[in-house]
N, C-alpha and C positions, 0 to 999 in steps of 0.2 A: 703089350699087355703086362709084361713083367715090370715095365717102367711105371705104369699106373698103379700097380700093386705096391710097388716100392714107395711111391709118393703117399699113398693111402696109409701104408704102414707107418711111415715117418710122422704123418699128421696125428694119427691116433695115439701114437706113443710119445707125442710132444706135450709135456705138461701144460705149457702156456696155451696151446690150442685147445686142449681139453677143458681148461678153465673157462675160456671165453665161450666155448660151445655150451658148457653147462649153464653158464649165466643166462645166455639167450633162451635156452629151453625153459629155465626157471621162470623168466619174465613172461614167456608165452603162456605157461601153465597158470601163472598168477592172474594174468589178464582174463583168461578164460573163466577162472573161478570167480573173479570180481564181477565180471559181466553177467555170468550165469547165476551166481548165488549171492549178489550184493543185497544187503538188507534194505527194506523200505524205510525211509526217514521222513519226518515232517519238520519243516522250517518255516519261520515267519520272516517275510520280506517287509522291511519297514518303509514307511513314507512313500508309498506308490501314489503318484499324482492322479487326481480325478479329472477326467476330461469333461468339460462343459462346453460343447460346441453348439452354438445357436444358429449357425448357417443352415438355411433351408429347414429350420425346425418349426414346430407348432408355435412356440413363443414369438419367433420372428415374424410369423404371419399376422400376429396381433400387435406388432411393433413393440413387443415387450423386451426390456433389457434387464440385466442383472445389476442390482445395487447392493452395496455393502460387501460382505465377504464373497469373493468369487474364486478363490483358490483353496482347494481342499486336498487332503491326502489321507490315505488309509493304510493299515497294515494288512498284508495278504498272506494267508497260510497256505502253503503248497506241500504236496507229498510226491515222492518218487524215489527211485534208487539213489543211493547216496552219491555215487559218482556223477549222476545226471544233475542233481541239485547243486552240487558244488561247482559245476562247470557251465550250467545253462541258466538256471533260475536266478533272475535279478530284476531290478525295477524295469529295465528296458524290455524284458521278455513278457511283461504283463500289462494289459490295458484295462483300466477301470473307467467305465462310462456312466455318467448320471443320466437317467431316463427322463426326458422332458416332454414326452408325447402327450401328457395330460395337462400341461400348463397352458391355459387359455384365458387367464384373467390375472389382474394385478393382485399382489399380496405375497405372503410367505407360503412357499410350497415345499412339501416333503418329497424329495426325489429319491427313488430307489437306485441302488448302485449295482451294476453288472460288471463282473470281471471275466476276462477271457485271455487266452494266450495269444501273443502277437504272432507267433509261428505255430500253427495248429499241430504240426508234426512233432513239436517238442515233447519229450517223454516224461512229463510231470503233470500232476492234476492239481487244480485249484480247490482247496478244501473249504475256505471261508474267508470272511472279511471282518476286520475289527469293528466296522460300522456298516450296517446294511443300508442306511439312509443318510442324507444330508438335508439341511434346511436352507433354502435359497429364496431371497426376496426378489420378485419380479415386478416391474411397473413400466409405464410409458414415460419417456423422458420429457421434462418440462423445465422451463426457466422463466424467471420473472424478477423485475426490479422491485426492491423494497427500500424504504427509508431506514437508515442505520441510526441506532440510538446508543448513547454511551451508557455503560453500567460499571460501577466501581464496587467491588466486593471488599469489605473491610471488617475486621474484628474489633477495632478500637476506633478512636476519633480519627477523622480524615487528616486534620492539621493540628499542630501543636498550639498550645495556648498563646494568644497574642497574634495569631495568624488567621487568615480567612481564605477560603477557596472560592475561586470563580467558577463559572459554568465550564464544564468539560468541553474540549474542542477535539473533533475528529478530523483526520486527514481526508476523509471521504464522507459525503452526505448520504450516498446510496450504495447499494450492493446488489449484485446479480446473484440470486439464489437459484441453483439448478440441481436437478435430481429427479427422483420418482414423483410423478404428478400428485399422488395422494398426499405425500408429505409437503410438497410445495403449496398445495391448496390449503393445507392446514396451518400455514404460517400466520401468526398474529403479530409477533414482534421479532425483529432481528437486532440483537445487541452486540456491540463491540465491548468486550469485557476485559478488565484488568484486575489484578489482586494487589491490594496495598496492605503490607504487613506491619507497618508502624506509621505513626502520625508524621505528616510532611512539614518541612520548613522551607521548601523551595519548590518551584515548578517542576513537575515530573512528566516526561514523555515516555511512553512505553508501547511496545507492539501489543496489539489487542487480539484476543481470541474471539472469533465470530461464532455466535450460536443463534439458532432460530428456535422460537418457542411457539407452542400452540395456545389456544384459548385458555386451557387449564393451567398454563405455566410450565408444561413439561417440555424438555428439550426434544426436538425432532432429529431424526437420524437419516443417514444415507445422503446427506446434502453436501454440495460444494458451494463455495462462495468466491465470486469473481473468477470462476474457472480455476481456482487454486493458484493464480499467478500474481495476486496483488496483496501486499502487506498493508494493513490499516493500523495507524497509530492513534492513541488517545492521549491527549495532553490535559493535565490537571493544573490550571494556573493557581499559584499560591502567592498571597500578598501579606506583607507585614502591616499591621493596623497602626495608623498614626492619626493624630488630630493636630494639624499645622495651619499656619497662615497661608493664604493663597498668593500667587505671584504670576506675572507674565514675562515673557522675553520678547525682543524685537528682532526683526531681520530686514535686510536691504536698507538699513539706516544710512543716511549720509554721514560722512566722517565726523561731523561736529556733534552728532547725537549718539554715537556708538557708546561712549562712556557717560554721556549725560542725556539719557532719554527723557521724554516728557513724563510728567506726573500722571498717575492713574489711580483709580480706586476699583475694588472688586467687591461685588455683593453676591453672596456672602463672603466675608473676609476670612473666615475660618472653614476648614474642610476636614471632615472625618472620612478617611478613606484608607484603602489598602494599596500598598505600593510594592511592585515587584523589584527584586534585586537588592533589598536592604533588610537589616534586622536591627536588634537592639545595639549592636556594636557599630553599625554603619547606617545612620539615619540621615535625615535631611532637615534643613532649617525651614523650608517652605515648599509648597507643592505648586509647581509651574503648571497652570491649567491650559495655557495656550501660547503660541508664538504668533505675534501680530506683525504682519507685513506693513511697512510704511506706506505701501500703495493703498492701504485701507484708511489712511488718515488725511483729514482736511483741517483747515483752521477751525478752532472752537472745540466744542464738546463732541467727541466721537463715542457712540455707544455700540459695543460689539457683544453679541450673545454667543456664549460658548456652552454647548450641551455637556452636562456633567459626565455622560457616558462616552464622550469622544476623546478622552484624555488617554494617551498611550501609556500602557503599563500601570494604569491607575484604576482601581475599582471603587466607585462611589458607594459609600455606606449611608448616604443622606437620602431624605425623601424628596428634596427639590430636584428639578430636572435641568435647570440652566443657571449658569453664572452670567452676571451682567458686568462687563468691563467698560469703564468710562475712562477714556484717554483725553486729557485736556491739552490741545495744541495751542500754545500761547505765542504771541509775538510773531505770527506768520500771516501772510496774505496769499492770494492765489491769482493766477492769470492763465489765459487760454492761448495756446499756440498750435500751429500746424507743422507737422514733421515734413521736411522736404523729401521728395521721392528718392533722391540719391543717398539719403541717410538710412534707407531700409536695407538690411542685409539678411541673408538666409543661411542657416546652418543645418547640418545633419540631413542633407538632401539624399534620399534613397537613389540607388543606381537606376537610371532610366527616367527619373523625374526631372523635367526641365522647366523652370519658371520662365514663361514668355512675357507676362505682363501682370501688373497689379491693378485690378479693376476697382478695388476699394482701398483707398489709402488711409493713413492715420491722421485724422483731423481733430480739432477741438480737444487737444491734450491739456489736462489741468496740471499746472506746475505750482507747487507750494514751497514757500520759504520766507525768510525775513524780507521785508520790503526792499531794503537796500540791495541784497543779493539777488532778489527776484528781478529787479530792474535791469540787471546785467545779463540775464538769460535770454538768448535769442533762439529762433527756430533752428539755426545751424548747429546749436549745441544739444539738440535732441536727437537721439539715435534709437532706431527700432531694430530689434533682433527677433527673427521668426524661426522657430524650430520646426523643420519639415520631417522629422523622424517618423511621424504618424501619417504621412501622406498616402493617399489612395492612388496608386498608379493608374487605375482605370478611370478616375474622375477628371473631367476637363477643368472644372472650376471648384475650388475648395476654400473654406474659411479657416484661418489659423489664428491662434492666440499670438498677440504681439507684446513683447517686453520692451517698454519705453524707458530710457534712462537719460539723465542729465549729465553731460560731461563738464569737467572743469568747474564744478561747484561742490563745496564742502557742506552746504547747509540747505540745499534745495532738492526736492524730489518730485516724482510724478505720481499723482493720485488717480486711482480708478483703474479699470481694466479695458483693454483695447484689442482690436483684431484687424486683420487684413484679409482680403479675398484675392486669390491669385488664379491665373489660368496657366495651363501647360499645353 
């Protein structure tokens, strides 16, 4: 007993022990006061997300979906003892739900918001919300294909003086429009739009914004285009305007005629047109309207029609539709020969395609050239090349274009087009 008394006496007369003991007692008293007499505070919890759950809801029973804005948040005012608010009340402790029980038709609906505590036993109260309602657009999902039209928005002239623009070209002709059925049904036009801020002097290709318009010309909302996965570009072809003589070039010419082609005339001989890739510093002497293959030529006068709108990178500014090219093949004769079967070869054969026989060979081949040279051309000097790259592996018998050429001659060529039929 004396031993315990001595220990107790030493503890209570030890300043350090007394200091610790006093601190613990003070903390306990402070906690009791804070808990018992803590003031009631009000705080605002910012940006609490609104729950819009359509699973097993009334809108879901009518196949209604949300279009447009679907994520909302509100500020929630709560009250409670200060120490509770500082330790418990936050975004995760409050649930705000949009009421959808009365949504049974398409359109914009005003939904009331209801806030509650996630844990009911939390000792704070919800006082109010920054917004009591939200507006949400509901409708049935629908998708439909529409023709896509180009639209260029400009404040000034489209092209600089001395240039002309061709028809705009889109990278896609159609577009899938999807979204709320009432909006999709209201679509009158779908445009791929670009903005041009200054006149152009060269062809321009630009990613386009796609917009759907109704009958009144108003932009429709809540719509997606090509499911949001495909970019559409719009190209504005720009041409420099010239008025130049016309010309033609030749291909597959025998060696003797590469630098000395036959004479020709073109009607009309002058052409008013726009040409891509040139300007006042980089112009042309003539406009090549066509490339003529020697296989199109026979002795005498050869008349070839060239549509004015078929010339690559050239825009016709004339009213006529066709050119008439006359090539005079002089000093030449023709004769007819048959190609030997052993002179037929095949190239670019697809894997799995095996030529077994030629059921239709190449006969009655027209060879053209000066009489002296022509007399020396024999069937053994005619060779046929057949390109099989487009072969149908499932077809037993097919017809292919045949390229016939004359070997060992500098001034003779084959005129006309030919084909062979093969089996596999």
